[in-house]
N, C-alpha and C positions, 0 to 999 in steps of 0.2 A: 471538473474534479475527476480524478483517477482514483480507484479504490482497489489496490492490489489484494487479493484474498485467496482462500481456499474455499470451494463451495460447501465441504463439510465441516467447516469451522464455525462453531456456535457463536463465537464473538463476533465474526465476520458477518454472520446472518443477522445478528441483533444490529449491527452498525448499518447494514444495507436497509434492514427494516426501518430504522430510525431515520436514515436520509431519505427513503422513500416518503415516510410520513411527513417530512419537512418540504416534501413537493418536488424532489429531483427525480429525473426519469431514469431509471437504470437501462443501461446499453451495455450489451456483452461485448468485450474486446476493446480494442484502441481504435476502431475505424471510425473516422469522422462521420456524423449525421449530415444531411442536406444543410446547408448554410454554415457549417463549422469549418474551421481551418483543420487541416490534417494535424494529427497529434503525432509527433516524432517518437518512434519506439526507443530511442536512445535518450530521451530527455525526461528530466525529473520534474518538469513543468507542464501543467496542462495549459493548452492554448485555448480552452474554453474559458468563459468568464470568470474571473476570480471571485471567490465568495467573500471577499471583504466589502463591507463589515459583516455581512449576513447571508445566510442561504438565499439563492435566487431560485423561487419556485419555477418549475418547467426546465430549468438547466438539465443536461444530461449528466448522468452518474455513470462514467465508464467503469466497467467491472473487468478487471484482468486477472483471470484464474493463474496463479502463479506455477501452477504444473503444466497446464496447457499453453501458456505463453511465458516461457521463462525469462525472468527479468535480466536484461542484458547487463554485463559485467561493469560497463560504464556507468550505468544507472545506480547499480549497488554501490559502486565505488562513490558516487556523489551522496548517496543516503548515508553511508558510513561516515563521511566527511561531515554531513550535516547533524546527525544524531548520535554517532558513535556506536562502537560494537556493543556496549553494555546496554544500549537500548534496543538495537536492532536484532540482535542474537538472543534467542529464546533459550536459556540455560535450564529451563524447568522442562522443556518438551521431552518427549518419549525418544525423538530422534537424537537429541543431545545425549540422554542417558545411555543411548546404545552406541556411542562413538567411543572409541578407544581413547586412552589418556594422550597418545600421540596426536590423534587427530583433532581432539580438543585443543591443544596447544598449536594447532596450524593457523594459518592466516585467515581471519574472519571472512574476507572476501572470496577466498576458495572455498570455505566451508559454506557460505550462503549459496555460491553459485553451483556446488555439487549436491547439496541437501536444501532445496528451498522451504522445507518445511521448518528448518530452524529459525526462520523469519518470525519475529513477533508480528502479529496480524490483528487488524489490517493494518497496511500502510497506505494512508491517504495523501495524495499529492494535489495541493490546490495552489494555484499561483506559484510562489516561491517557497511555499511550505512543505514540509515533510512531517507528517503527524503519524506516529506509531501507537498501535493499540486502540482501545476503545474505552478509555479512562475517562473519568469525570472532568480531567483537564482537557482532554482531546475534545470532548463534547462541548466544553465551555469556549474553547478555541473556534469551533465551528458555530458557535451561537445557538446550541441545542440545550 
């Protein structure tokens, strides 16, 4: 499982704490642990064990800080295709409010690439699933 986050985001911290409480081991970055396959940086899929049907205690929770490790455009493209810009772009954020009308009308991919804080967080990738936010629906999907 990969959790894309900002360390200063309260929602992301809640998600990480809950996933740790479920037995996952937080690991900073996308580097594989001994015995794991490498996690491709341009992949939307985690090559670690999928969490279907439930969480697997002891599995790594790879944490990717979206400022320190910008999300590649091809990954953002896949996420936009999977969940759509209405889900992925946070139109309530301070960053969004500070954009001009012309910038807001721009391509969501370009906006997210230029302003990673526009992304609703966290983005959780597990298996072939892309989950956005830390809503009750996301927690149910993860079995929490």
